[in-house]
Phi, psi and omega in degrees: 000136181294144179293138180283151177294131180266122189239352189298339182273355191291142168246179177277082182204165181296132180301126185301331180256041181301336179297344178278353188258176179249156175224171178246144173213146178216149184237143177250123180204147180055037172082013181208152174274141173280179185290336182077159181200161174275131181223165174299147174303131185206162174288155182253130179266127180229150171292148174302338181265010182303141183309313184298327182281336183254322185237000168070030179281093184201146178223163177206170175228165173229128182218168177227142168241144185198164173276134173274174180292345177273000180085009178271146168274123188228162171237157180248112176051048182296335178299328179287325174297319180298315180296318181292324177298318178295315179298318180297317180299313181298323181294329181260020176059037179252143178288114184287144166288158178288157176301324180296316179296319179302309184293321177295321180295318177300313180300315182296322179294316181298312183291329177290338180244029185307323182300330186268006175279114183295140175267077185252118186288339181258001177078006180285334181245127186216177168259118180271133182248135182235091171285135184223145171224129183225150173282125185249352184294134173287129179201161177248319179290151180281106176198168177293142177294154174255000179225140185218160172231129174251124180218158177225124172241166185225156176207129171294137185221162171257195183298149184290314184264053174049042177064020179249125181271001180228130184235162176244139186237153178235132179291134181255152174267005177270141176259123186289319184204154181258154175302142179065019178257223184255012185299331181266007174253155178270065184268140181300329184292341182288341193261335181298323183290343181271354187285318178295313177302322179293317178302318181294320179295314181297321180297335180261010174095010178257169182268330183193182184248155171253138180248134179260167183291150186278352182268305183258344181057040179216341181269133181288136176250293180219169175233113184059233178254034186224155175280158192241135177229146174223136175260131180250178193297332181271019179067022173273136177258128185237137176223146181303146181287156176290161182150283178254004177251163182285131176284083186294140179286322174293322176304310180297322180295318179295320177300315180296317179297314181298317182285311193267334179263318184254004175053039179269154171277122180239125180246137172254093185209162180294144174218136184280154176297326179295314179299317181296312182298325186266338189235356184292137170272326182202142178228139175210164181245154177225150177177166179302315180281315184284337187059252171233114185238124182286152176244127181268319184221150172233130175266122180222128182055036175081004181238141178271135179239133174284116183248017175224099178250016187240014180056032175059025188296314184292316179301317180296319180295316179292321177299313182296318180292315182296311180290331176298318177291314182301320184270007181059030175276335179234165177299152181246082185291345183260354182068039186276332188267130177250123178273128176263330181199000000 
């Protein structure tokens, strides 16, 4: 019997032996995408003048493949990743791959790397999938590339927040994205601006940063690379509205669970950092990597505020329900789980 892949040591980082794995790649040239194929994991050669290196025309997605408790290799709502990938491409003037090509490529990558899918019963260890599309044409003038590469690589990973389900956040004076800009696209350019604030937060003992809106500098938008939720005293759950924030797939799933399973009132509306710090009963973050992660404290204007007076009850309940569906431990009333094998 073949030796099983050992995953208990994994962190949320690129697998050191990624060269042992397979990836997918497809190229766009002369107005069309080629059929694409599975190839060995490899470095990508680019011209110094490539569009992505000079003008940042690039998008990506984040997904997970994992074993369910039924022994199936599954994905969670991959159709939504495909749709968002298409929307992101269009926003950045990139020729989108079809949803069908995207989904077939994801499936092929997972099955080509089946050995590296961790058999983790609690869902903490998974195979993380990174679909990417970048402009590759060498050019000097500022314009959309006429050549692109779409590729997907994979890496077995551990938990995103260093195996900690509760984090502390610090408010940043940096604005992540502007209205009517690229904030609602999964654009590579959205993330570089968040790196200095996160470094500063970590240096002061926090896990990540909170970003406020760029117009009034008081409404919460996102926290790190995750969507933000707050529970208030009347049991209403509030999350920032879409527009300049990423339409997270886990965010949408949590909204549906809260409304349709737990009959909660859920509002998508602006909320000030002051209101959250002073009035929150519970705060948590959501994302593909973070899943549902509780927030214990927020630092705002140099003062720490306790934003969880509810013993993390709602976050734990939503986490258990969401991962229960993902792992096929519970019924899937929404048809969210796709079985690959």
